[in-house]
Wavefront OBJ file of the C-alpha trace (Angstrom):
o trace
v -0.100 0.015 0.035
v 2.818 2.370 0.936
v 4.586 1.632 -2.371
v 1.414 2.330 -4.465
v 1.053 5.652 -2.464
v 4.759 6.714 -3.064
v 4.448 5.792 -6.765
v 1.332 7.638 -7.258
v 2.940 10.732 -5.446
v 5.804 10.567 -7.794
v 3.653 10.324 -10.760
v 1.506 13.324 -9.634
v 4.698 15.438 -9.072
v 5.913 14.643 -12.409
v 2.810 15.439 -14.217
v 2.415 18.871 -12.247
v 5.936 19.857 -12.888
v 5.614 19.115 -16.638
v 2.397 20.914 -16.944
v 3.717 24.028 -15.158
v 6.590 24.489 -17.763
v 7.023 28.160 -18.742
v 6.651 28.948 -22.333
v 8.655 31.921 -23.445
v 7.948 33.926 -26.603
v 10.726 35.675 -28.414
v 9.879 39.344 -28.664
v 11.610 41.493 -31.166
v 12.214 45.044 -29.764
v 11.651 47.923 -32.002
v 12.547 51.527 -31.402
v 8.860 52.342 -30.439
v 8.677 49.945 -27.737
v 8.991 51.503 -24.152
v 9.605 49.398 -21.183
v 6.478 49.162 -18.907
v 6.513 48.756 -15.165
v 4.899 45.513 -14.289
v 5.169 46.147 -10.520
v 1.665 46.504 -9.234
v 2.439 47.188 -5.615
v 2.292 50.908 -5.284
v 4.346 50.733 -1.957
v 7.256 48.823 -3.343
v 10.404 50.831 -4.093
v 11.120 51.209 -7.650
v 14.542 50.094 -9.113
v 16.331 53.274 -10.172
v 18.751 51.344 -12.286
v 15.852 50.457 -14.739
v 14.997 54.295 -15.026
v 15.182 55.711 -18.500
v 16.654 59.024 -18.678
v 15.171 61.353 -21.368
v 17.585 61.915 -24.394
v 17.676 65.714 -23.665
v 18.067 65.182 -19.838
v 14.913 67.246 -18.951
v 12.389 66.114 -16.552
v 8.857 67.318 -15.587
v 8.489 68.170 -11.900
v 5.231 67.802 -10.075
v 4.937 70.591 -7.538
v 1.861 70.363 -5.111
v 0.331 73.431 -3.157
v 0.192 70.862 -0.456
v 0.483 66.996 -0.338
v -1.516 66.417 2.846
v -5.117 67.177 3.585
v -7.011 66.648 6.907
v -10.884 66.308 6.423
v -11.380 66.767 10.211
v -14.100 65.074 11.947
v -16.621 63.284 9.654
v -19.335 60.640 10.315
v -19.237 57.152 9.418
v -20.562 56.571 5.994
v -19.622 60.266 4.797
v -18.244 60.312 1.301
v -15.784 63.380 1.130
v -13.396 64.646 -1.646
v -10.463 67.023 -2.049
v -8.643 68.443 -4.878
v -4.973 68.568 -4.745
v -3.569 71.322 -6.882
v -0.270 70.810 -8.606
v 1.920 72.512 -11.334
v 4.521 70.939 -13.670
v 7.528 73.186 -12.524
v 9.764 71.090 -14.776
v 11.311 71.335 -18.226
v 9.270 68.442 -19.943
v 5.745 67.281 -20.358
v 4.374 65.769 -17.078
v 2.647 62.319 -17.748
v 0.786 60.604 -14.886
v 0.526 56.949 -15.823
v -1.081 55.709 -12.777
v -2.617 56.835 -9.296
v -3.838 54.271 -6.696
v -5.238 54.582 -3.209
v -3.853 52.585 -0.242
v -7.159 50.930 -0.048
v -10.528 50.787 -1.987
v -12.093 53.508 0.046
v -9.479 56.063 -1.423
v -10.029 56.738 -5.086
v -7.873 59.285 -7.079
v -8.931 60.854 -10.285
v -6.102 62.280 -12.533
v -5.599 64.160 -15.795
v -5.024 61.666 -18.535
v -3.332 64.135 -20.886
v 0.146 65.601 -20.671
v 0.820 68.682 -18.555
v 2.939 71.098 -20.281
v 5.814 72.866 -18.407
v 4.232 75.761 -16.400
v 0.639 74.462 -16.480
v -1.581 73.424 -13.479
v -3.778 70.687 -12.796
v -5.805 69.008 -10.017
v -5.963 65.445 -8.609
v -9.244 64.716 -6.976
v -8.941 62.232 -4.129
v -12.437 60.856 -2.809
v -12.600 58.919 0.488
v -15.652 56.745 1.541
v -15.669 56.297 5.192
v -18.201 53.589 5.301
v -17.238 51.130 7.812
v -14.561 52.976 9.221
v -14.160 54.583 12.620
v -11.537 56.447 14.559
v -8.275 58.131 13.186
v -7.804 57.189 9.526
v -4.838 58.017 7.424
v -4.567 56.956 3.703
v -2.309 57.596 0.858
v -2.141 57.996 -2.919
v 0.699 56.774 -4.761
v 1.185 58.486 -8.199
v 3.537 57.017 -10.852
v 5.013 59.793 -13.150
v 7.769 60.453 -15.564
v 9.259 62.710 -13.232
v 12.985 62.105 -11.995
v 11.781 60.584 -8.813
v 9.038 58.554 -10.568
v 6.759 58.322 -7.673
v 4.817 61.108 -5.831
v 2.629 60.677 -2.833
v -0.322 62.324 -1.341
v -1.968 61.873 2.136
v -5.444 62.380 3.591
v -6.547 62.078 7.167
v -9.896 62.019 8.935
v -11.312 61.388 12.302
v -14.313 59.382 11.997
v -17.071 59.277 14.633
v -20.063 56.800 14.729
l 1 2 3 4 5 6 7 8 9 10 11 12 13 14 15 16 17 18 19 20 21 22 23 24 25 26 27 28 29 30 31 32 33 34 35 36 37 38 39 40 41 42 43 44 45 46 47 48 49 50 51 52 53 54 55 56 57 58 59 60 61 62 63 64 65 66 67 68 69 70 71 72 73 74 75 76 77 78 79 80 81 82 83 84 85 86 87 88 89 90 91 92 93 94 95 96 97 98 99 100 101 102 103 104 105 106 107 108 109 110 111 112 113 114 115 116 117 118 119 120 121 122 123 124 125 126 127 128 129 130 131 132 133 134 135 136 137 138 139 140 141 142 143 144 145 146 147 148 149 150 151 152 153 154 155 156 157 158 159 160 161
């Protein structure tokens, strides 16, 4: 009986290993292809060795009026929002490729078009306090083409039942 069990285990392991074999497709890189970050964790640090430097060496710069907003005391279930004002104070077009809240209750809305040097824009952040209570602090991580590559915003609220 033990021999049969071991035998079946070996066969099952072999079948699983063979079926999990990775298939790799060869991709021919063309000049138009741009590397895309596949890291979906907004809190993970970016590897700066993979950062592409613009040919002219000029970067945009995302300068916020403020990077933190306190909603004060709100009631459980309130939906509040705040618009963070920012300006491109750099020398190249600012492109926001992604903005994500630290949880599903925090939702950012950002401009999808490029922001030219000297232009201003807004990033609206909505917060839903449903099911929350006490002191809350949430963040928004913004992926951009700035030299840093990642920008952050913070919202706070004290939620009463």
